[in-house]
C-alpha positions in Angstrom: 0.5 0.0 0.2 2.9 2.4 -1.2 0.3 4.4 -3.1 -0.8 7.4 -0.8 -4.6 7.3 -2.1 -4.8 3.9 -0.8 -4.2 4.7 2.9 -6.0 7.9 2.6 -9.6 5.4 1.7 -9.0 3.6 5.0 -8.1 6.6 7.1 -11.3 8.2 5.8 -13.4 5.1 7.1 -13.8 7.6 10.3 -13.4 10.6 8.4 -15.9 13.4 7.6 -18.1 13.8 4.3 -15.8 15.7 2.5 -12.8 13.6 3.3 -14.5 10.5 2.2 -15.9 11.8 -0.3 -12.1 13.4 -1.9 -10.3 9.8 -0.7 -12.6 7.8 -2.8 -12.6 10.0 -5.8 -8.1 10.2 -5.5 -8.6 6.3 -4.9 -10.2 5.6 -8.3 -8.1 8.3 -10.2 -5.2 6.2 -8.4 -6.5 2.9 -9.8 -6.9 4.9 -13.6 -3.3 5.9 -13.5 -1.9 2.4 -12.2 -3.8 0.8 -15.1 -1.8 2.9 -17.7 1.9 2.3 -15.3 4.7 1.1 -17.1 2.7 0.3 -20.4 4.3 1.4 -23.6 3.0 3.6 -26.2 1.9 0.7 -28.4 0.0 -1.4 -25.5 -1.6 1.9 -24.1 -2.8 2.9 -27.3 -3.6 -0.8 -28.8 -7.3 -1.7 -29.4 -8.5 -4.9 -27.5 -12.4 -4.2 -28.2 -14.9 -3.5 -30.6 -14.7 0.3 -29.8 -12.5 2.5 -29.8 -11.5 2.4 -26.3 -7.8 2.0 -25.0 -6.0 3.0 -21.8 -4.6 6.0 -23.4 -8.1 7.3 -24.6 -9.8 6.4 -20.8 -6.8 8.6 -19.5 -7.3 11.5 -22.1 -11.4 11.1 -21.5 -10.9 11.1 -17.8 -8.7 14.2 -18.2 -11.6 15.9 -20.3 -14.0 15.4 -17.9 -12.1 16.2 -14.9 -11.5 19.6 -16.9 -15.5 19.6 -17.6 -16.7 19.0 -14.3 -14.4 21.0 -11.9 -13.3 24.1 -13.9 -16.3 24.7 -16.5 -19.0 23.6 -14.4 -18.0 24.4 -10.8 -16.1 27.4 -11.7 -18.2 28.6 -14.4 -15.5 29.3 -16.3 -16.1 29.0 -20.6 -14.0 26.2 -22.2 -14.3 24.6 -25.6 -14.2 20.9 -25.2 -14.1 18.1 -27.6 -17.7 16.3 -28.6 -17.7 12.7 -26.0 -16.8 10.9 -28.7 -13.8 12.5 -29.9 -12.3 13.0 -26.0 -11.0 9.3 -26.3 -8.8 9.6 -29.5 -5.3 9.7 -29.1 -3.0 11.7 -31.4 0.0 10.0 -33.2 2.0 12.7 -32.0 0.8 12.0 -27.8 3.0 9.2 -25.9 1.3 7.6 -22.8 3.9 9.3 -20.7 2.0 12.6 -21.7 -1.5 11.9 -21.3 -0.3 10.4 -18.2 0.7 14.1 -17.2 -1.9 15.6 -18.2 -4.6 13.4 -16.7 -2.6 14.2 -12.9 -2.6 18.0 -14.0 -6.1 17.9 -14.4 -6.5 15.9 -11.2 -4.6 18.5 -9.2 -6.0 21.5 -11.0 -9.4 19.7 -10.3 -8.1 19.2 -6.5 -7.5 23.1 -6.2 -10.7 24.1 -7.5 -12.8 22.4 -5.4 -10.8 23.3 -2.6 -12.1 26.4 -2.6 -16.1 25.6 -2.3 -18.3 24.3 0.4 -19.9 20.8 -0.7 -23.1 22.5 -0.4 -22.1 25.4 -3.2 -24.4 25.2 -6.2 -23.8 25.8 -9.9 -25.9 26.1 -13.2 -25.6 23.0 -15.4 -27.3 22.5 -18.6 -29.0 19.7 -18.4 -29.8 18.9 -14.6 -30.6 22.6 -14.1 -28.1 22.9 -11.3 -25.7 20.5 -9.1 -23.7 21.1 -6.0 -20.1 20.1 -5.2 -21.3 17.2 -3.3 -22.9 15.5 -6.5 -20.0 16.7 -8.7 -18.0 14.6 -6.2 -20.3 12.0 -6.4 -20.4 11.8 -10.2 -16.8 12.0 -10.4 -16.3 8.9 -8.5 -18.8 7.2 -10.6 -17.5 8.1 -13.7 -13.9 7.4 -12.8 -14.8 4.1 -11.2 -16.8 2.7 -14.2 -13.4 4.0 -16.5 -11.4 2.1 -14.1 -13.0 -1.1 -14.7 -12.5 -0.6 -18.2 -9.2 0.0 -17.8 -8.7 -3.3 -15.8 -10.0 -5.0 -18.1 -8.0 -3.7 -21.1 -4.9 -4.2 -18.8 -5.7 -7.7 -18.0 -6.3 -8.4 -22.1 -2.7 -6.6 -22.3 -0.9 -8.5 -19.9 -2.9 -10.5 -17.6 -2.4 -7.6 -14.5 -5.5 -7.3 -12.3 -6.6 -5.4 -9.8 -6.7 -1.8 -7.8 -3.3 -2.2 -6.9 -1.8 -3.5 -10.2 
């Protein structure tokens, strides 16, 4: 249990609501990140399912999702984001190390922005009317965990690695 997100989840078992939400989101972020760790560019881009889903594509998509919910929606900053399907596309010139770095930067920015608001802070959202930071945290846990499962399957198909720590 050397990754900091793992003991944070354990410590949050008796923590407050915000600590629990942040710990679980960071844990799922770490799972996705660990699924890409040690892969070559070719392995991270490899299509193993009928869709265009790849481990590198999942990371790129999740970086965009982080930006969308924490920067565009929570702070109400205008942003040009790619269409949902395009968010999985990894350019020929993009390497997995850079995609990981972009994901790490997006997660760090999300943490920074969220820290400035209370969980009850409410913002407008075009499809739902309004959402709170609490709702954004829960949604991001769900979104990241769902894609962590996809990454787990892709990693198992790549080299047999399974589980949240590997």
